[in-house]
C-alpha positions in Angstrom: -3.7 31.5 4.6 -1.4 34.6 4.9 2.1 34.2 3.6 4.8 34.1 6.3 7.9 36.1 5.2 11.2 34.4 5.9 13.8 36.6 7.7 17.0 37.9 6.1 19.5 35.3 7.4 23.1 36.2 7.8 25.9 33.8 8.7 28.7 35.1 10.9 31.9 33.2 11.1 33.7 33.0 14.5 37.0 34.3 13.1 40.2 33.5 15.0 39.0 32.2 18.4 42.1 33.6 20.1 41.5 37.2 18.9 38.8 39.8 19.3 36.4 38.2 16.8 34.2 36.4 19.4 34.1 39.5 21.5 32.9 41.9 18.8 30.3 39.3 17.7 29.0 39.0 21.3 29.0 42.8 21.7 27.2 43.3 18.4 24.6 40.7 19.2 23.9 42.4 22.6 22.1 45.1 20.6 18.5 44.5 19.6 18.2 42.8 16.2 16.0 44.4 13.6 12.8 42.7 12.6 13.2 40.1 9.9 16.8 39.5 10.6 18.2 36.2 11.8 21.9 35.8 12.6 23.6 32.3 12.4 26.9 32.2 14.2 29.2 29.5 12.9 30.9 28.3 16.0 33.0 25.3 17.1 31.5 23.7 20.1 31.5 25.9 23.2 33.9 28.6 21.9 31.4 31.5 21.9 30.0 30.5 25.2 33.5 30.2 26.7 34.2 33.8 25.5 30.9 35.1 26.9 31.8 33.7 30.4 35.3 35.0 30.2 34.1 38.5 29.3 31.3 38.5 31.9 28.4 38.5 29.4 25.2 36.8 30.4 24.9 33.9 27.9 21.5 34.2 26.1 19.7 31.0 25.5 20.4 30.9 21.8 19.4 27.6 20.1 22.4 25.5 19.1 22.0 23.5 15.9 24.0 21.3 13.6 24.7 22.1 9.9 21.8 20.0 8.6 19.2 21.5 10.9 16.1 23.3 9.5 16.9 27.0 10.0 13.4 28.0 8.8 11.9 26.2 11.8 13.3 28.7 14.4 12.1 32.2 15.2 15.1 33.1 17.4 16.9 36.2 16.2 20.3 34.5 16.9 21.2 30.8 16.2 24.5 29.1 17.0 25.4 26.7 14.3 27.8 24.2 16.0 30.6 23.1 13.8 30.7 19.4 14.6 34.0 18.9 12.7 35.8 20.1 15.9 35.6 19.0 19.5 35.9 21.9 22.0 38.9 23.7 20.5 42.0 24.6 22.5 42.0 28.4 23.2 45.2 30.3 23.6 44.1 33.9 24.0 46.2 36.4 22.2 48.1 34.0 20.0 47.6 32.6 16.5 47.8 28.8 16.6 47.3 26.0 14.1 44.1 25.1 16.0 42.7 28.7 15.7 43.6 28.7 12.0 41.8 25.4 11.3 38.7 26.6 13.2 38.6 29.9 11.4 39.1 28.3 8.0 36.4 25.6 8.6 33.9 28.3 9.8 34.5 30.2 6.5 34.0 27.0 4.4 30.8 26.3 6.3 29.3 29.8 5.9 30.2 29.9 2.2 28.5 26.5 1.7 25.4 27.8 3.5 25.3 30.9 1.2 26.0 29.0 -2.0 23.2 26.6 -1.1 20.8 29.5 -0.5 20.4 28.7 3.2 21.7 32.2 4.2 21.4 35.4 2.3 24.8 36.9 3.2 28.1 36.1 5.1 29.9 38.3 7.6 33.4 37.2 8.5 35.0 38.0 11.8 38.8 38.7 11.7 41.3 36.0 11.0 45.1 35.8 11.3 47.0 35.0 8.1 49.7 33.6 10.3 47.2 31.1 11.9 46.0 30.0 8.5 49.7 29.3 7.5 50.1 27.3 10.8 47.0 25.3 9.7 48.6 24.6 6.3 46.5 27.1 4.3 48.5 29.4 2.1 46.1 32.3 1.5 47.1 35.9 2.1 43.7 36.6 3.6 39.9 36.3 3.5 39.5 37.7 -0.1 41.7 35.0 -1.7 40.3 32.2 0.4 36.7 33.2 -0.4 37.5 33.5 -4.1 38.9 30.0 -4.1 35.9 28.6 -2.3 33.5 30.4 -4.8 35.6 29.6 -7.9 36.1 33.3 -8.7 39.3 34.3 -10.6 39.3 38.1 -9.9 37.9 39.3 -6.6 38.2 42.9 -5.6 38.5 44.2 -2.1 36.2 47.3 -1.4 36.2 49.2 1.9 33.3 51.4 2.9 33.0 54.3 5.3 29.5 55.7 5.0 29.1 56.9 1.4 32.9 56.7 0.7 34.0 53.5 -1.1 37.6 52.6 -1.8 38.7 49.5 -3.8 42.3 48.4 -4.1 44.0 47.1 -7.3 46.5 45.0 -5.3 46.0 43.6 -1.8 48.3 41.9 0.6 51.6 42.0 -1.2 54.9 43.7 -0.4 55.1 47.3 -1.5 58.1 46.6 -3.8 56.0 44.1 -5.8 53.1 46.5 -6.5 54.4 48.1 -9.8 55.0 44.6 -11.3 51.5 43.5 -10.2 49.9 46.3 -12.2 49.0 45.8 -15.9 46.4 47.2 -18.3 44.5 43.9 -18.3 44.6 43.6 -14.5 43.3 47.1 -13.9 40.6 46.7 -16.6 39.4 43.5 -15.0 39.3 45.2 -11.6 37.3 48.1 -12.9 34.9 45.7 -14.6 34.3 43.7 -11.4 34.0 46.9 -9.3 31.6 48.5 -11.7 29.4 45.4 -11.9 29.0 45.1 -8.2 28.3 48.8 -7.8 25.5 48.4 -10.4 24.1 45.0 -9.3 24.5 45.0 -5.5 24.6 48.7 -4.7 21.9 49.8 -7.2 23.9 52.4 -9.2 22.9 52.8 -12.8 26.2 54.4 -13.9 28.8 54.4 -11.2 31.5 57.0 -11.4 34.9 55.6 -10.4 38.0 57.8 -9.6 41.3 56.1 -10.2 44.5 57.1 -8.4 47.9 57.1 -9.8 50.7 55.0 -8.4 53.4 57.6 -8.0 53.6 61.0 -6.3 51.7 63.6 -8.3 50.4 60.7 -10.5 53.9 60.6 -12.0 53.8 64.3 -13.2 53.9 63.5 -16.9 56.5 60.7 -16.4 58.9 62.7 -14.1 58.3 60.4 -11.1 57.5 57.2 -13.0 55.7 56.1 -16.1 53.1 53.6 -14.8 50.4 56.3 -15.1 51.2 56.8 -18.8 51.9 53.2 -19.8 49.4 51.2 -17.6 46.8 53.2 -15.6 45.6 55.7 -18.2 45.3 53.1 -21.0 43.3 50.9 -18.6 41.0 53.8 -17.9 40.5 54.4 -21.6 39.8 50.7 -22.2 37.2 50.8 -19.4 35.6 53.9 -20.9 35.3 52.2 -24.2 33.2 49.5 -22.4 31.0 52.3 -21.0 32.5 52.2 -17.5 32.7 55.7 -16.2 36.3 55.6 -14.9 38.1 59.0 -14.4 41.8 59.7 -13.7 44.5 58.9 -12.9 44.5 61.4 -10.0 47.3 62.1 -7.5 46.2 60.1 -4.5 46.9 62.8 -1.9 44.9 65.5 -3.8 42.0 63.1 -4.5 41.5 62.1 -0.9 42.2 65.5 0.5 40.4 67.9 -1.9 38.7 66.3 -4.9 36.8 63.5 -3.2 34.7 65.8 -1.0 33.9 68.1 -3.9 33.1 65.8 -6.8 30.6 63.0 -7.0 32.5 59.8 -7.2 30.8 56.5 -6.2 34.0 54.7 -5.6 37.8 55.2 -5.7 40.2 52.6 -7.1 43.6 52.9 -5.4 46.6 51.1 -6.6 47.8 49.5 -3.4 46.6 48.6 0.1 47.8 51.4 2.3 47.2 54.1 -0.4 43.5 53.5 -0.2 43.0 52.1 3.3 44.8 54.7 5.4 42.4 57.6 4.3 39.4 55.3 4.3 40.1 54.1 7.9 40.7 57.7 9.0 37.3 58.6 7.6 35.6 55.5 9.1 36.9 56.1 12.7 36.7 52.5 13.6 33.4 51.7 11.8 34.5 50.8 8.3 33.3 47.7 6.4 35.2 45.4 4.1 33.1 44.0 1.1 34.3 41.6 -1.5 33.3 42.4 -5.1 33.0 39.6 -7.7 31.7 36.8 -5.5 28.4 35.0 -6.2 27.5 35.6 -2.5 27.3 38.7 -0.4 30.3 38.9 2.0 31.2 41.7 4.4 33.5 42.0 7.4 34.8 44.5 9.9 37.7 46.6 8.7 40.0 45.6 11.5 42.1 42.6 12.4 42.3 40.1 15.3 44.0 42.6 17.7 45.6 39.8 19.7 47.1 42.5 22.0 43.7 43.3 23.5 42.0 39.9 23.1 40.2 39.0 26.3 40.6 42.4 27.9 37.0 43.7 27.3 38.4 46.5 25.2 37.2 45.6 21.7 34.8 48.0 19.8 31.9 46.3 18.0 31.1 49.3 15.8 32.7 47.9 12.7 31.1 44.5 13.2 27.7 46.1 13.6 28.2 48.1 10.4 29.3 44.9 8.5 26.1 43.1 9.7 23.9 46.0 8.7 25.4 46.4 5.3 25.1 42.6 4.7 21.4 42.9 5.5 20.9 46.0 3.3 22.6 44.3 0.3 20.6 41.1 0.9 17.4 43.0 0.8 18.4 44.7 -2.4 
């Protein structure tokens, strides 16, 4: 009897039900799904359908299942996994609420559990609002920290992708004035270790080459504008190189992104803080970037944008980044 190949199964969390997450999911799933891919949308009862009706989409007859259902028994390219912990949630379009925070968090927990149990091959998370998580009583700065907690991982690394350009950040959602104090040789070395390992194991690179930015203008210019490059960043790079990690730098961030990156073969850049790395990355991505979390035991991607409450419900959201996130999740799952 011929062997039946199972599809690559990807769980998508609903995100904040009051933002553009449901819209970009619906728009992305209007496109034909590739062969051997099944998408499982983790949805509180009725929320996705409510959004489809509001936005004027024809609701496809996607099967609706509960958590314990046998996903292998269905051939449908899209399945809605109904999160029975919630009755029909209260939607308040354009505003973060405690209800939307609870729904978003529980969808993430459900999708992670599916992945850790081997029932899906990857997770794609729609945007959430940190303020809604706080209203729901969850004190996480964002997805990365919440996912790390659920997976028991001490040192996750946020990696953004725009085509072949990959930018990781050494610090994430913290005030700019706290960045220098958050940097240490040990922290940067761990970040380079995690980034290097994921580039090798998930992205299939035998010897990734990682460019490291400085923190200060002109990478400190030999201590003239700050000594973090001399005391922290350069020693961390040297420590990484002793472990056979091909880290190079520290480079002035402006020169690296403007001139060096296009000319030299770097597989990834490690920036010191959020905006230093994400502004040039998002300019390159033009609305189609992807966020990937290094260091997790599961594959997780997401769009590179937020909840965009200001345009929620107005039929203005662009699904490009969500589609890229789903495609990358499938690509990495196949690898």
